C-alpha positions in Angstrom: 87.2 251.7 207.4 87.0 251.9 211.1 88.7 254.5 213.3 89.6 254.3 217.1 89.9 257.5 219.0 90.6 258.4 222.6 88.8 261.5 223.9 89.7 263.4 227.0 86.1 264.5 227.9 82.7 263.1 227.4 81.9 266.6 226.2 84.0 265.9 223.1 81.3 263.7 221.7 77.7 264.7 221.1 75.3 263.5 223.8 72.9 261.9 221.3 75.7 260.2 219.5 77.1 258.6 222.6 73.7 257.7 224.1 72.6 256.0 220.9 74.7 253.1 222.1 73.4 253.1 225.7 70.5 250.6 226.4 68.2 250.8 229.4 70.5 248.6 231.5 73.4 251.0 231.2 72.4 254.3 232.8 75.8 254.5 234.5 77.4 254.7 231.1 75.1 257.4 229.8 76.5 260.7 228.7 74.9 262.7 231.5 76.0 260.3 234.3 79.6 260.2 232.9 79.7 264.0 232.7 78.9 264.1 236.4 81.6 261.6 237.1 84.4 263.6 235.5 86.8 264.6 238.3 90.3 265.1 237.0 91.5 265.6 240.6 90.2 262.1 241.4 90.8 260.0 238.3 91.8 260.7 234.7 89.0 259.7 232.4 89.4 258.8 228.8 86.6 257.8 226.3 87.6 255.3 223.7 85.3 255.2 220.6 85.3 253.1 217.5 83.5 254.5 214.5 83.0 253.9 210.8 82.0 256.6 208.2 80.8 258.8 211.1 78.7 256.0 212.7 79.6 255.1 216.3 80.1 251.3 216.7 81.6 250.9 220.2 82.5 253.1 223.1 83.7 252.9 226.7 85.0 255.2 229.4 88.2 254.2 231.2 89.7 255.6 234.4 93.3 255.9 235.5 93.4 256.3 239.3 96.4 257.7 241.2 97.4 255.4 244.0 95.8 257.6 246.7 92.4 257.4 245.2 92.4 254.0 243.7 89.5 251.7 244.7 90.5 248.3 246.2 91.3 245.8 243.5 89.5 242.4 243.4 91.8 239.5 244.2 91.9 238.5 240.5 93.6 241.8 239.7 95.6 242.2 242.9 99.0 241.6 241.2 98.4 244.1 238.4 98.7 247.8 237.6 95.3 248.2 235.9 93.4 250.6 233.8 89.7 250.3 234.6 87.4 250.0 231.6 83.8 250.8 231.8 82.0 252.3 234.8 84.2 253.9 237.4 83.5 252.1 240.7 80.9 249.6 241.7 78.3 250.2 239.0 76.7 247.9 236.4 79.2 247.5 233.5 78.7 246.2 230.0 80.0 246.9 226.6 78.3 249.5 224.4 78.1 248.1 220.9 76.0 248.7 217.8 75.1 246.5 214.8 74.5 242.8 214.2 76.5 240.1 215.9 79.5 239.9 213.6 79.8 243.7 213.5 79.5 243.9 217.3 82.2 241.3 217.7 84.6 243.2 215.4 83.9 246.5 217.1 84.5 245.0 220.5 87.9 243.6 219.3 88.9 247.0 218.1 87.6 248.7 221.3 89.6 246.4 223.6 92.7 246.7 221.5 92.4 250.5 221.6 92.0 250.4 225.3 95.1 248.1 225.6 97.2 250.6 223.6 96.0 253.4 225.8 96.8 251.4 229.0 100.3 250.5 227.7 101.0 254.2 227.1 100.1 254.8 230.8 102.5 252.1 231.9 99.7 249.7 233.0 100.0 246.0 232.6 96.3 244.9 232.6 92.8 246.0 231.7 90.2 245.6 234.5 86.5 245.5 233.6 84.9 245.4 237.1 81.2 244.6 237.8 80.8 243.3 234.3 77.7 241.4 233.2 77.8 237.7 232.4 77.0 238.3 228.7 79.8 240.9 228.4 82.2 238.6 230.2 81.4 235.8 227.7 81.7 238.1 224.7 85.1 239.3 225.9 86.3 235.8 226.7 85.4 234.7 223.1 88.0 237.2 221.8 90.8 237.3 224.4 92.1 235.1 227.3 90.3 236.5 230.4 91.0 236.0 234.1 87.7 236.4 235.9 86.1 236.3 239.3 82.6 236.5 240.5 82.3 239.9 242.2 78.8 240.3 243.6 75.1 240.3 242.7 73.0 243.3 241.6 69.3 243.5 242.5 66.7 244.4 240.0 62.9 244.4 240.2 61.5 243.3 236.8 57.9 244.4 236.8 57.0 243.6 233.2 53.4 244.6 233.4 54.4 247.9 234.8 51.7 248.5 237.4 51.8 248.6 241.2 49.3 245.7 241.2 51.5 243.6 239.0 54.4 244.4 241.4 52.3 243.1 244.3 51.8 239.9 242.4 55.5 239.5 242.2 55.8 239.4 246.0 53.9 236.1 246.4 53.6 235.2 250.1 55.5 238.4 251.1 52.7 240.7 249.8 50.9 241.0 253.2 54.0 242.2 254.9 54.7 244.7 252.2 51.1 246.0 252.3 51.6 246.4 256.0 54.7 248.5 255.4 52.7 250.9 253.2 49.8 251.1 255.6 52.1 251.8 258.6 53.7 254.6 256.6 50.4 256.2 255.8 49.0 255.7 259.3 52.0 257.5 260.7 50.9 260.7 258.9 53.7 260.5 256.4 53.4 260.9 252.6 55.6 261.2 249.6 56.1 264.3 247.4 58.3 264.5 244.3 60.6 267.2 243.0 63.6 267.4 240.6 67.0 267.1 242.2 67.9 270.8 241.6 65.2 271.8 244.0 66.4 269.5 246.8 70.2 269.7 247.0 70.5 271.9 250.1 67.8 270.2 252.1 68.8 266.6 251.2 72.6 266.8 251.5 72.6 266.9 255.4 70.1 264.0 255.5 72.3 261.9 253.3 75.2 262.8 255.6 73.2 261.5 258.6 72.5 258.2 256.9 76.1 257.8 255.8 77.3 258.4 259.3 74.8 255.8 260.6 76.4 253.2 258.4 80.0 254.1 258.9 80.5 255.7 255.5 80.9 259.3 256.5 81.6 261.9 253.8 82.1 265.6 254.2 78.9 267.6 253.8 80.4 270.0 251.3 81.4 266.9 249.2 77.9 265.5 249.3 76.4 268.8 248.3 78.9 269.3 245.5 78.2 265.8 244.2 74.5 266.4 244.1 74.9 269.8 242.4 76.9 268.2 239.6 74.3 265.5 239.1 71.6 268.1 239.1 73.5 270.1 236.5 73.8 267.1 234.1 70.8 264.9 235.0 68.1 267.1 236.4 65.6 266.2 233.6 66.0 262.5 234.5 65.9 263.0 238.3 63.1 262.5 240.8 63.6 263.0 244.5 61.0 261.1 246.6 60.6 263.4 249.6 59.1 261.9 252.8 57.1 264.6 254.5 55.1 264.9 257.7 51.7 266.4 258.2 53.1 270.0 258.1 55.2 269.3 255.0 58.4 269.0 257.0 61.1 266.9 255.4 61.8 263.6 257.2 63.9 262.0 254.4 64.4 261.6 250.7 65.6 259.3 248.0 67.2 260.4 244.7 66.4 258.3 241.6 67.1 258.7 237.9 64.9 257.4 235.0 66.7 256.0 232.0 64.9 254.4 229.0 62.4 252.0 230.7 64.2 251.8 234.0 64.4 253.7 237.2 67.7 253.7 239.1 67.6 254.0 242.9 70.7 256.1 243.8 71.0 257.5 247.3 68.7 258.1 250.3 69.0 260.2 253.5 66.8 260.6 256.6 66.6 262.8 259.7 66.5 260.2 262.4 65.2 262.6 264.9 62.0 262.8 262.9 61.5 259.3 261.5 58.6 257.3 263.1 59.5 253.7 262.6 57.1 253.6 259.7 59.2 252.0 257.0 60.2 255.3 255.6 63.1 253.9 253.7 61.1 251.2 251.9 58.3 253.6 251.0 60.8 256.1 249.6 63.0 253.7 247.7 60.5 250.9 246.7 56.8 251.6 247.0 56.6 255.2 246.1 59.0 254.8 243.1 57.0 251.8 241.8 53.8 253.8 241.8 55.6 256.6 240.1 57.0 254.2 237.5 53.4 253.1 236.7 52.5 256.6 235.8 55.7 257.1 233.7 55.4 253.7 232.0 58.7 252.4 233.4 58.9 248.7 234.2 62.3 248.0 235.9 63.7 249.3 239.2 67.5 248.9 239.5 68.5 248.6 243.2 72.3 248.0 242.9 74.5 245.9 245.1 74.4 245.0 248.8 71.6 244.3 251.3 70.3 241.6 248.9 68.0 239.9 251.5 65.9 243.1 251.9 65.7 243.6 248.2 64.7 240.0 247.3 62.0 240.1 250.0 60.6 243.1 248.1 60.6 241.4 244.7 64.1 241.8 243.3 65.9 239.3 241.2 69.7 238.9 241.6 72.1 238.9 238.6 75.8 238.0 238.8 78.5 240.6 238.1 82.2 239.8 237.5 85.7 241.2 237.6 87.4 240.5 234.3 91.2 241.0 233.8 93.1 241.1 230.5 96.9 240.9 231.0 98.9 243.1 228.7 100.4 242.8 226.1 97.1 241.7 224.7 96.9 238.4 222.7 93.9 237.2 220.7 92.2 233.9 221.3 89.3 232.7 223.4 89.8 231.7 227.0 88.3 232.0 230.4 90.2 231.2 233.6 88.4 231.3 237.0 88.8 229.9 240.5 85.6 228.0 240.2 85.5 226.9 243.9 85.9 230.5 245.1 83.2 231.7 242.7 80.8 229.0 243.8 81.5 229.7 247.5 80.5 233.4 246.9 77.4 232.4 245.0 76.4 230.0 247.8 76.9 232.8 250.4 74.8 235.2 248.4 72.1 232.5 248.0 72.1 231.9 251.8 71.9 235.6 252.5 69.2 236.4 250.0 67.0 233.4 250.6 65.8 233.5 247.0 65.7 235.7 243.9 68.3 233.7 241.9 67.5 232.0 238.7 69.2 228.6 238.8 70.2 228.6 235.1 71.7 232.1 235.4 73.7 231.1 238.5 74.9 227.8 237.3 78.4 229.1 237.1 80.0 226.0 235.6 78.1 226.7 232.3 79.6 230.2 231.9 82.0 229.8 228.9 83.2 232.1 226.1 80.4 232.8 223.6 
């Protein structure tokens, strides 16, 4: 007999129990990350879980945003009052399920129906799963009629052999340029040191502020510091800050990353632009230093997130499509997938032109994406 519950805090479920469902690809749905994202003043979080005889079968967070804080909706959801299922904003999103295929299918059905009941009680008329993987989209569309839209591409370096030398082989003809970026960094008298996030919050926050200002994404310094402190509280054991230091040990910049299962997740970087030396500090702190660190820690995958896809592909990343998926309420059962195929293809073509590579043709053949 299965049971669906709605919890008001991730703290209401044991960390090990929740994380038993969370694979390497889903750090942004791990217990520690979600705990750091709980901000009742910003969005009301709920955790819907499906269990049977004490065993967790399916789980997802959901977020109800007040209008003043709500992230922009994708066009496919623009006419809806939505409850967001899965990760909060802009992060890799997939369903957390246990068991064999038939059990997973049944658990996903109950999970989505539980979310729909919760959304209806909040007065919402649709569920939105944003930045959803293709496999999760197809699984959802096998159970319910889905309106979907290609959202973006996320960049991941898959270094299956796990060494820095095997990473260099991934680069093909780009390897000389990347080796030059490493040499330029070293010749400038710069080096990388590592530390846990808890030791770096105060020194790193102003540098992140500088970088955000540089790219027109300004955020109050107190807010940056508070965000880092919360992450350190919940995720310090998974954190590594790659500190760019000069000959005297002075801080030039830094990059925060988190290890989860076999993957390292690049999160946020900041630099003091009065001290940088045009020595590819960013790429050494976000790519080359972490990849050497990963070899020592037996990690084989570097998750780089969305945006700036050309720079990421040139440094060995592959691009994977992510989607917005909308389920209108009241929910009805039955397979179905509705898309604006021309608009999706136009976005895919734009990403391909920008990136100049890194896209597996079979994965990006969008016409073949149908319900499982």
